[in-house]
N, C-alpha and C positions, 0 to 999 in steps of 0.2 A: 402396462400401460408407458412403460420407458424405453423406448427403442433406441437411446442416444446418450447414456450418461452423463458423456463429457460435456454437452451442450450446456447442462443443467449447474456445471460447475463455475465459482465466479473467475479463475483462470483461464476460462474457455476464451480464443481469440477466434470471432465469427471471418468466415470471408468476407463478410461488407459489415461495415459500421452504421450505426440508426441514431441519426441527430449529432453527431458529433463531426461534420465535413469541415468546418470552418477550424477547429484546432487539428483534423489530419492535415489540412492543406497548410497551415501554419508550419507543422510540424516538419511536414514533408519538403516542403520549401527552405527550412534551416539548416535540415542534412543535404541538401541537392549536392554542396559541393565536391559528398561523398562520389557521385559520378562522373566527376572529372578531375579524380588524384588530387584532391584538394581537402583541408579538414576545415569542417564546417564551424561556428562557434557554439558554445556550449547551449544547449535546450533546457527550460526549466519549466515544468509542469507544473503546476499551483491549483490548490482548488482542495475541498474537504474530501472524505473521503467516499467510496461507494461512488465515485462521479464520474470513472473510464480512464483514469488517467494513465494507469498500468497498461488496461484493454489498448490504448490507442497508442501509447508508445511502440506494443510487442506489433500491433496492426502496422505502422509506418513501417517501423524496420522491416516489417515480412516483404512489405510493398517496396522496398527498396533494395532487398536482397534479390526479388525477381528480377529486376533492373541490372542489379551488380553484385551479382552473388560470391563475390570474392569478400564481400564485406563481412568479417565476424562479429555476430554481436552477442556480449556476455549481459546476462542481465544477475544483478546482485541485489539481495532484499537486505538493507544495512541494519533491519529491523534484527536479524539474525547474526548480520557480518557486520560488525561495529565498530570491529576493531582495525588499525591499519593494516594488520599482518592478514585478516581475514578478506578483506575487500582484494589486496592485490593478490592471496592465494584464490580467491576464487576466479578473479579475473583468468590465471593463469590456468586453473583447470579447465575454463571454458574454452579455453584453446589448444590444449593437450598438451601444457610445457610443468604442470604442475608434479611432475615425475622425480620420486624421490624429495621431495619436499616435505619435512617434518616441523614437529613446534619448535623444535632450536633452532630451526634456520633462518638467519639473520633474515631482517627485513631486507636490510639494502641489497642483500642476495637477491631476495625475489623481486626490486625495483628491477634489479640489473636484468632479469631476465627477462622481465616486463618490455624493458627497454630495448632488448636485442630481437622482439619478434618481431621484425618490422617487415614480414614477408608479405603481411597483407593489413589492412586499415581494421581498426578495430570500435567498435562502438561498445561505449558501456553505459548499460542503463542501471541507476544506482537508486532503486526506490527505497521509499521512506530515509531518503538521503540526511534529514533532521536527524535521524538516532545514530548518526555516527559520533563516537567518542572521542575520533582524532581527524581532525579535520587535515591533517598532514597528509592522509591519503589523497584528498581532492588537489592538495598542491603538487603531490608525486604525479597523476595521472594528466594533471595540466601542462607538466611538463614536456611529455611525451607525444612528438608531432602526429604519430600516427594511432593514436587515441584519443577519441572524439568522447563528449559526455553528454548524457540526456540523464538531468536529476531531477526526481519529483518526491514532493514536499506537499504538505499543507498550508503553508504561509508565508511569502518571499521576507516578511518582516524578522519572523522567527530565526528563518534559515540562516540569512545574514546578519544576523547578531550571536550567533552561534559561531560564527566563522573569526579567526584571526587576521590580523591587515591584510597581509600577504595572499591571501584566499580572496579574502573580500574584492582586493582589488583587481584581480587577474580574472574572476568570474562574475565581474559588475558589468561588462558588456555582451551576457550572453541572451536569448529570445526567452521571453517570457510567455510562455501558452497558459491560459486562465481558463479552469474548469468552475462552471456555475454546477448546482443543484438541478437535477433531472426536474423537468416539471411532470405533473400526473400523467398527462397525454405522451411524452416522450418515454418514460417508465412503460406503459402500457406496451408500443409500439414495440420495445426491448423485450419484454419479458413475451407478447405474442409470438416476436421473433424464435425465440428459446423454446418455447410451445411447441412450435410447428416443425422445428427440428428435433425434437427430444421427448418427444411423446406423440402417442395415436392419436390421430385425426379425433377431434370433439372430445378431447380429454379433459377440457376446461374451457368454461365459458367465459367471452368479452367482459360480461359484468364481473366474473369471479378475477381474472387481471385487472380489473383495476380497485377491487378491493384490497389487491394484494400490492397494488401501484400505490394506494392512499394509505396503506400500513407501511409501508418502507418509508415516505415521507422522502422522495430523491435520492434515497441510497439505493442503487442499482445493487450492491452485494448484498443488501436486505431484501429488497424483492426477490433476487432469483434463490437467494436463501430459504424464502417460505416456499418458491413455487417448487424447490426442488424437494421438500418439508413433506409438504400436501401431495405431492404424486407419488412418494414413497411410502405414506402413511396408505394413501388410496389401495394402492397396489398389495401393499401388506392386507389388509380389510377386504381385497378380494372384488375392491368395487372397479366399474367398468370406465368409469369417469371419477373426476374429484368432486365431492359433492360439498353443501357450504360448510356443514358439519365438521370433514375433512379439514377445511381450510380454515374454520376459524379455531380449532385446536391445530393447526399446523404455524399460527403466526405467530404465539408465542414460543412454542419448539425451537421456529428459526431463530429467533430472537438470542432464546439461550445459549443454542448451540454457537450462533456466532460470539457469544460474549465470552461462553466458556474457552473457545477456541483463542480469542484474543488476550485472556487471562493466561492462558499457558503458554504464549508466544512474549509476556514480558521477559525481559531479562533481569538477573535476579535482582538488583538494585530498584529498578521499577518495581516488582513482585513484593519486596519489602514495604515499599512505598506504599502498596496497594493494599496486603495485608493488613498494613498499622491502620487504614484508613479503613476498613472494614469492619477490626474489632472494634475501633472507638466512635463509631455512628456518624459521627464529623468529629473535626478538628481542626485548629487554626496551625498554619506553618509552621511557627515557631518549636508547638507543641512535637509536630509532625515528626522536623529534623531532628529533633530532641529523641526522640525517640527510636528514630531510622538508626541513629548514628549510637546509640545505645547497643543495637541489632548486631551490624555491620560490622568487621573487623579491618577494614580500609575505607572510608567512606568515601564518596565523591563529594563536589564542592556546592554550595548552596546552589550556582549557576546550573550548574547540569541538573541537578535534584528540580528546580522549576522547568528544565526542557521535557525532564520525564514526564511533571505532573500534566504539562501545557499537552503534551503528546496523550496522554491516556486523559484528557478532555476532549480534544478530539476524535477519539476513538471510543467517545460515551461510553467509558468504564466509571468513569468519575465527574465528579462538577463542582466548578470553585462558584461558591455563594459569597455576594459580596464584594464589595471594592478592597482596593490595595490591603490597608491598615486593619481591617476589619474582615478579611476571608478568612473563609473555612472550605474546608472539603468534604465531599462525601460520597458517596457509592451513587450512580445513578440508578433507579429503581425502575425495573420494567413496568410498564401500565398494569399488568395483573398484579403486580405485588401493591398498585396504590389502590386497584378495586379491591384487593381482600382485606384494606386497611381499615 
């Protein structure tokens, strides 16, 4: 049933995008100076999870490289590469300049290597940039005239609140590309395109695609995950097409798999916070911070912890209940969990 599994991956970049033409055009216009040996302003892509920010960034850059192959594109996921050292190393590695770099290599030496790599323009896509622990990395990169920035985050206010003054002032002038949740019809069209490319003909019906889109609530990441899970289940069961029973089982399966993957991707201090919330069921911020500080040797500041918690809220791992003084945190329950209560 699955003829091309790559198409059913969340990180697959299609040859044509669906329902994001305005966003593609704005980002492409922002990057256009690269075609004339000029440096563009930083580009910011804002929006909730699963709305195509990363896909559009990669798509726009692949289109630009077709016109100007000399442009190097470096993709860094700041959820994993969240320190200044890791960001600089990732960029050097992507352009083949990370040879002989070790953990003990001074960060200034990494910056120096990047500073000397002026043989071609570099576009650095920093995904989940609000996960950076050290915004000094952004200051570093902005100083390099041959490095252009595409920064991806959930919300502008929260991102800029995490910047120090010198970073904030230098990046304030960048172009903003705002992404909204997909509508159900838009998500159906995206899923139909993936099914056409990735599955045998007639493997899934239009009604079933709409069922997936409605279950995904505007999140393409979830929708693609459900489609992939349903196709794998149907294939495993020897079905010629995806049945309604298979689809019904795939919806909670896909949600669980996405959540598990997201939890596994949490950095150490976020995972401690998540585990405390999971153990307590519901907990006030003061008690959460106190228990966190008891469990870690080198605790982060409360401001950093608030950023971590906000990020986990965006990814539907936890929810914040109530207003500031009366706020508590608890895990987000799956619909199946609620139904079984």
